[in-house]
C-alpha positions as a Markdown table, in Angstrom:
| # | Residue | x | y | z |
|---|---|---|---|---|
| 1 | Met | -71.3 | -25.0 | 96.3 |
| 2 | Asn | -68.5 | -27.1 | 98.5 |
| 3 | Asn | -69.0 | -27.8 | 101.7 |
| 4 | Gln | -65.8 | -26.0 | 102.6 |
| 5 | Ala | -66.4 | -22.0 | 101.9 |
| 6 | Gln | -63.9 | -20.7 | 99.1 |
| 7 | Lys | -62.7 | -17.9 | 100.2 |
| 8 | Tyr | -61.8 | -14.7 | 97.8 |
| 9 | Arg | -59.6 | -11.6 | 98.1 |
| 10 | Ala | -60.8 | -8.1 | 97.2 |
| 11 | Tyr | -57.7 | -6.1 | 96.9 |
| 12 | Ala | -57.1 | -2.3 | 97.6 |
| 13 | Lys | -56.2 | 0.0 | 94.6 |
| 14 | Val | -53.8 | 3.6 | 94.9 |
| 15 | Asn | -54.5 | 5.9 | 91.6 |
| 16 | Ile | -51.2 | 6.5 | 90.2 |
| 17 | Phe | -52.0 | 9.8 | 88.7 |
| 18 | Leu | -55.4 | 10.9 | 88.8 |
| 19 | Lys | -56.7 | 13.7 | 85.8 |
| 20 | Ile | -59.7 | 15.5 | 85.1 |
| 21 | Arg | -61.2 | 14.8 | 81.6 |
| 22 | Gly | -64.4 | 16.7 | 80.9 |
| 23 | Lys | -67.7 | 16.4 | 82.3 |
| 24 | Arg | -70.1 | 14.0 | 80.9 |
| 25 | Asp | -74.0 | 14.7 | 82.7 |
| 26 | Asn | -73.6 | 14.5 | 86.3 |
| 27 | Tyr | -70.0 | 13.1 | 86.0 |
| 28 | His | -66.8 | 13.9 | 85.4 |
| 29 | Thr | -64.8 | 11.9 | 83.1 |
| 30 | Leu | -61.1 | 11.2 | 84.3 |
| 31 | Phe | -58.0 | 9.5 | 83.1 |
| 32 | Ser | -56.1 | 7.3 | 86.0 |
| 33 | Arg | -53.5 | 4.8 | 86.3 |
| 34 | Phe | -54.9 | 2.2 | 88.9 |
| 35 | Ile | -52.8 | -0.1 | 90.4 |
| 36 | Lys | -54.0 | -3.4 | 92.7 |
| 37 | Val | -52.2 | -3.5 | 96.4 |
| 38 | Asn | -51.2 | -6.9 | 96.8 |
| 39 | Ser | -50.5 | -6.8 | 100.3 |
| 40 | Leu | -53.9 | -5.0 | 101.2 |
| 41 | Tyr | -57.2 | -7.1 | 100.8 |
| 42 | Asp | -60.6 | -7.8 | 102.2 |
| 43 | Thr | -61.5 | -11.6 | 102.7 |
| 44 | Leu | -65.1 | -12.4 | 101.4 |
| 45 | Tyr | -67.1 | -15.7 | 101.4 |
| 46 | Phe | -70.8 | -16.9 | 101.8 |
| 47 | Gln | -71.3 | -19.1 | 104.7 |
| 48 | Pro | -75.3 | -20.5 | 105.4 |
| 49 | Ser | -77.7 | -18.1 | 106.9 |
| 50 | Asp | -81.1 | -18.3 | 108.9 |
| 51 | Ser | -82.4 | -14.4 | 108.0 |
| 52 | Lys | -84.2 | -15.3 | 105.0 |
| 53 | Glu | -83.2 | -11.6 | 103.7 |
| 54 | Phe | -80.0 | -9.9 | 102.3 |
| 55 | Glu | -77.5 | -10.5 | 104.5 |
| 56 | Ile | -74.1 | -8.8 | 104.9 |
| 57 | Val | -71.8 | -9.9 | 107.8 |
| 58 | Gly | -68.7 | -7.8 | 108.5 |
| 59 | Asn | -68.3 | -4.2 | 109.8 |
| 60 | Phe | -70.3 | -1.8 | 108.4 |
| 61 | Ser | -71.0 | 1.9 | 109.2 |
| 62 | Cys | -74.1 | 1.8 | 106.6 |
| 63 | Lys | -77.5 | 0.4 | 106.2 |
| 64 | Val | -77.7 | -3.2 | 104.2 |
| 65 | Gln | -79.3 | -1.1 | 101.0 |
| 66 | Gln | -76.5 | 1.5 | 100.9 |
| 67 | Asn | -73.5 | -1.1 | 100.5 |
| 68 | Thr | -72.0 | -1.6 | 97.2 |
| 69 | Ile | -72.5 | -5.7 | 97.8 |
| 70 | Tyr | -75.7 | -5.0 | 97.8 |
| 71 | Lys | -76.0 | -2.4 | 95.1 |
| 72 | Ala | -74.3 | -5.3 | 93.3 |
| 73 | Tyr | -76.7 | -8.1 | 94.1 |
| 74 | Lys | -79.7 | -5.9 | 92.8 |
| 75 | Ala | -77.8 | -5.2 | 89.7 |
| 76 | Leu | -76.9 | -8.6 | 88.7 |
| 77 | Leu | -80.2 | -9.8 | 89.8 |
| 78 | Glu | -81.8 | -7.4 | 87.2 |
| 79 | Tyr | -79.2 | -8.1 | 84.6 |
| 80 | Thr | -79.7 | -11.9 | 85.0 |
| 81 | Ser | -83.3 | -12.2 | 86.8 |
| 82 | Ser | -81.7 | -15.3 | 88.1 |
| 83 | Ala | -84.0 | -17.2 | 90.5 |
| 84 | Lys | -81.1 | -19.2 | 91.5 |
| 85 | Leu | -79.3 | -16.1 | 92.9 |
| 86 | Lys | -82.0 | -15.0 | 94.7 |
| 87 | Thr | -82.7 | -17.8 | 96.6 |
| 88 | Phe | -79.2 | -18.7 | 97.0 |
| 89 | Met | -78.8 | -15.3 | 99.5 |
| 90 | Ile | -81.5 | -16.5 | 100.9 |
| 91 | His | -80.4 | -19.5 | 102.6 |
| 92 | Asn | -76.5 | -17.6 | 102.7 |
| 93 | Ala | -74.8 | -14.5 | 103.9 |
| 94 | Ile | -71.6 | -12.7 | 102.7 |
| 95 | Val | -69.0 | -12.4 | 105.0 |
| 96 | Val | -66.9 | -9.4 | 104.6 |
| 97 | Glu | -63.1 | -9.6 | 106.6 |
| 98 | Lys | -62.7 | -6.0 | 106.4 |
| 99 | Lys | -58.8 | -5.1 | 106.2 |
| 100 | Ile | -59.1 | -2.2 | 103.5 |
| 101 | Pro | -60.2 | 1.5 | 105.7 |
| 102 | Ala | -63.5 | 2.9 | 104.4 |
| 103 | Phe | -63.5 | 6.8 | 102.9 |
| 104 | Ala | -60.3 | 6.1 | 102.4 |
| 105 | Gly | -59.4 | 6.1 | 98.5 |
| 106 | Leu | -58.3 | 2.7 | 97.9 |
| 107 | Gly | -61.6 | 1.4 | 96.8 |
| 108 | Gly | -62.5 | -1.0 | 98.9 |
| 109 | Gly | -66.4 | -0.6 | 98.7 |
| 110 | Ser | -65.9 | -1.3 | 94.9 |
| 111 | Ser | -63.8 | -4.6 | 94.9 |
| 112 | Asp | -66.0 | -5.8 | 97.4 |
| 113 | Ala | -68.7 | -5.5 | 94.9 |
| 114 | Ala | -66.7 | -6.5 | 91.8 |
| 115 | Thr | -65.3 | -10.1 | 94.1 |
| 116 | Tyr | -69.1 | -10.2 | 95.3 |
| 117 | Leu | -70.3 | -10.7 | 91.7 |
| 118 | Lys | -67.5 | -13.2 | 90.3 |
| 119 | Met | -67.9 | -15.2 | 93.4 |
| 120 | Cys | -71.7 | -15.1 | 92.4 |
| 121 | Asn | -70.6 | -16.1 | 88.8 |
| 122 | Gln | -68.6 | -18.7 | 90.0 |
| 123 | Glu | -70.5 | -20.4 | 92.7 |
| 124 | Leu | -73.7 | -20.3 | 91.0 |
| 125 | Asn | -72.3 | -21.0 | 87.8 |
| 126 | Leu | -74.0 | -18.2 | 85.9 |
| 127 | Gly | -72.0 | -18.6 | 82.8 |
| 128 | Leu | -71.1 | -14.7 | 82.3 |
| 129 | Lys | -68.4 | -13.3 | 80.5 |
| 130 | Val | -66.2 | -10.8 | 82.0 |
| 131 | Glu | -67.6 | -8.1 | 79.8 |
| 132 | Glu | -70.8 | -9.1 | 81.2 |
| 133 | Leu | -69.5 | -8.4 | 84.4 |
| 134 | Ala | -67.7 | -5.4 | 83.7 |
| 135 | Asp | -71.2 | -3.8 | 82.1 |
| 136 | Ile | -73.0 | -4.7 | 85.8 |
| 137 | Ala | -70.4 | -3.6 | 87.8 |
| 138 | Ile | -70.7 | 0.0 | 86.4 |
| 139 | Arg | -73.7 | 0.2 | 86.8 |
| 140 | Val | -73.0 | -0.2 | 90.5 |
| 141 | Gly | -70.0 | 2.4 | 90.6 |
| 142 | Ala | -67.5 | 4.4 | 89.0 |
| 143 | Asp | -64.2 | 1.9 | 90.5 |
| 144 | Val | -66.6 | -1.1 | 90.2 |
| 145 | Pro | -65.1 | -2.3 | 86.3 |
| 146 | Phe | -61.5 | -2.2 | 87.5 |
| 147 | Phe | -61.5 | -4.7 | 89.9 |
| 148 | Ile | -63.5 | -7.0 | 87.8 |
| 149 | Tyr | -60.7 | -7.5 | 85.3 |
| 150 | Asp | -57.7 | -8.4 | 88.2 |
| 151 | Tyr | -55.3 | -6.6 | 86.2 |
| 152 | Gln | -52.4 | -5.5 | 88.5 |
| 153 | Ser | -51.9 | -1.9 | 86.2 |
| 154 | Ala | -54.2 | -0.2 | 84.2 |
| 155 | Asn | -55.1 | 2.6 | 82.6 |
| 156 | Val | -59.0 | 4.0 | 83.6 |
| 157 | Ser | -61.5 | 6.3 | 81.5 |
| 158 | Gly | -64.7 | 7.6 | 80.5 |
| 159 | Ile | -66.3 | 7.4 | 84.3 |
| 160 | Gly | -64.2 | 4.2 | 85.3 |
| 161 | Glu | -65.6 | 2.3 | 82.4 |
| 162 | Val | -62.9 | 1.8 | 79.4 |
| 163 | Ile | -60.4 | -0.4 | 81.4 |
| 164 | Glu | -57.2 | -1.1 | 79.6 |
| 165 | Lys | -54.2 | -3.5 | 80.9 |
| 166 | Phe | -51.2 | -1.7 | 81.4 |
| 167 | Glu | -48.4 | -4.0 | 81.3 |
| 168 | Glu | -45.0 | -3.5 | 84.2 |
| 169 | Gln | -44.0 | -4.7 | 87.1 |
| 170 | Ala | -46.1 | -4.6 | 90.2 |
| 171 | Leu | -44.8 | -1.9 | 92.3 |
| 172 | Glu | -44.4 | -2.5 | 96.6 |
| 173 | Leu | -46.3 | -0.3 | 98.2 |
| 174 | Glu | -46.8 | 1.4 | 101.9 |
| 175 | Val | -49.8 | 3.0 | 102.0 |
| 176 | Phe | -51.0 | 4.9 | 105.0 |
| 177 | Thr | -54.7 | 6.3 | 105.9 |
| 178 | Pro | -54.9 | 9.0 | 108.3 |
| 179 | Gln | -58.5 | 9.4 | 110.3 |
| 180 | Val | -59.8 | 11.8 | 108.3 |
| 181 | Glu | -63.4 | 10.6 | 106.5 |
| 182 | Ile | -63.9 | 12.7 | 103.0 |
| 183 | Ser | -66.7 | 12.7 | 101.0 |
| 184 | Thr | -66.3 | 11.8 | 97.4 |
| 185 | Pro | -69.0 | 14.3 | 96.2 |
| 186 | Ala | -67.9 | 17.0 | 98.3 |
| 187 | Val | -64.3 | 17.1 | 96.7 |
| 188 | Phe | -65.6 | 16.6 | 93.3 |
| 189 | Lys | -67.7 | 19.6 | 93.8 |
| 190 | Thr | -65.1 | 21.7 | 95.8 |
| 191 | Phe | -63.0 | 20.7 | 92.5 |
| 192 | Arg | -65.5 | 22.1 | 90.1 |
| 193 | Glu | -65.9 | 25.2 | 92.3 |
| 194 | Phe | -62.3 | 26.0 | 92.8 |
| 195 | Tyr | -59.8 | 24.0 | 91.3 |
| 196 | Tyr | -61.4 | 23.3 | 87.7 |
| 197 | Lys | -59.1 | 21.6 | 84.6 |
| 198 | Glu | -58.4 | 19.1 | 81.8 |
| 199 | Leu | -56.1 | 17.2 | 81.1 |
| 200 | Ser | -54.6 | 18.2 | 77.5 |
| 201 | Asp | -55.0 | 15.3 | 74.7 |
| 202 | Glu | -51.0 | 15.2 | 74.3 |
| 203 | Glu | -50.3 | 15.0 | 78.2 |
| 204 | Arg | -53.2 | 12.2 | 78.6 |
| 205 | Thr | -50.9 | 10.6 | 75.4 |
| 206 | Lys | -47.7 | 11.1 | 77.6 |
| 207 | Leu | -49.1 | 9.7 | 80.8 |
| 208 | Ala | -50.8 | 6.8 | 78.9 |
| 209 | Arg | -47.5 | 5.3 | 77.8 |
| 210 | Met | -45.6 | 6.5 | 81.0 |
| 211 | Ser | -44.6 | 3.6 | 83.5 |
| 212 | Ser | -46.1 | 3.9 | 87.1 |
| 213 | Leu | -42.5 | 3.7 | 88.4 |
| 214 | Glu | -41.7 | 7.1 | 85.8 |
| 215 | Val | -45.0 | 9.0 | 86.8 |
| 216 | Leu | -44.0 | 8.8 | 90.8 |
| 217 | Lys | -40.4 | 10.2 | 89.7 |
| 218 | Asn | -41.3 | 12.6 | 87.6 |
| 219 | Leu | -44.5 | 14.5 | 89.1 |
| 220 | Asn | -45.2 | 15.7 | 92.9 |
| 221 | Ile | -48.2 | 15.1 | 95.4 |
| 222 | Lys | -50.0 | 17.9 | 93.4 |
| 223 | Asn | -49.9 | 17.4 | 90.0 |
| 224 | Ala | -50.5 | 13.8 | 90.2 |
| 225 | Asn | -53.6 | 13.7 | 91.5 |
| 226 | Asp | -56.3 | 16.6 | 90.2 |
| 227 | Leu | -58.5 | 16.5 | 93.3 |
| 228 | Phe | -55.6 | 17.0 | 96.3 |
| 229 | Glu | -56.0 | 20.2 | 96.6 |
| 230 | Ser | -59.9 | 20.0 | 96.6 |
| 231 | Ala | -59.3 | 17.4 | 99.6 |
| 232 | Leu | -57.1 | 19.7 | 101.4 |
| 233 | His | -59.6 | 22.6 | 100.7 |
| 234 | Leu | -62.0 | 20.5 | 103.0 |
| 235 | His | -59.4 | 18.9 | 105.1 |
| 236 | Pro | -56.6 | 21.2 | 105.8 |
| 237 | Glu | -55.3 | 19.0 | 108.6 |
| 238 | Leu | -54.3 | 17.0 | 105.3 |
| 239 | Lys | -51.6 | 19.0 | 105.3 |
| 240 | Asp | -49.8 | 17.4 | 108.3 |
| 241 | Tyr | -49.4 | 14.1 | 106.3 |
| 242 | Val | -48.0 | 15.6 | 103.2 |
| 243 | Lys | -44.1 | 14.2 | 102.9 |
| 244 | Asp | -41.5 | 14.0 | 100.0 |
| 245 | Gly | -42.1 | 10.8 | 97.9 |
| 246 | Trp | -45.8 | 10.3 | 99.0 |
| 247 | Phe | -48.6 | 10.6 | 97.1 |
| 248 | Phe | -52.6 | 11.0 | 97.5 |
| 249 | Ser | -55.1 | 8.2 | 96.4 |
| 250 | Gly | -57.9 | 9.2 | 94.6 |
| 251 | Thr | -60.0 | 12.1 | 97.0 |
| 252 | Gly | -58.3 | 10.6 | 99.4 |
| 253 | Ser | -57.5 | 10.2 | 102.5 |
| 254 | Ser | -55.3 | 7.3 | 101.9 |
| 255 | Phe | -51.0 | 8.2 | 101.3 |
| 256 | Phe | -48.7 | 5.9 | 99.7 |
| 257 | Lys | -45.2 | 5.5 | 98.7 |
| 258 | Ile | -43.1 | 2.9 | 96.7 |
| 259 | Lys | -41.2 | 1.0 | 99.2 |
């Protein structure tokens, strides 16, 4: 490693659209357009530590073992059986300067986990290909593979493991996150009970070809995101933040619009 710690950016994402395709085991299969938010990111780097155990330095409300970065470490260790990785993480902490809000539908935890995997691969010369990192990433969480590829825009399907790059110009977005903490499992449970519907093959084909700009011009907040009504059902106070031209990302609570 260099003496000067290299800093890495973990970017946020928004879902331009998010549609449910069906069910697979305990998961819902989806079809979504993820785009990277270039103006919003966490900063990660390694720093020497005397803690002698896995250490995350940052403003997190969860225990270390619940953090997606720790889960990424465990998945990477299982995949590589790397003694070098284990030793490195005993002597170095991972520092996270948080800017992406938690429980926001912006993929902050997933982006941190993916960035950590890429950092370890680069800093420790693990020699893993991007496809291998993506394979590890899906074991950590459904949104994590998207951040491995670092595409500006992609169509994402399955349970998040199928990433297809979508060529389009980057959109400049404004993102607003109200102080509403939303449980993703609770949103999916409410969706199953009260709002369940599946995207048809015809609609999928149509959405797959549309640019993100076209999608936002042709859809509204409700029909762009299948999970919006469920989030609203659980948190009626979200209604106070619904405005023309704004859309809802993931299971929330963030809203976004084109600048």
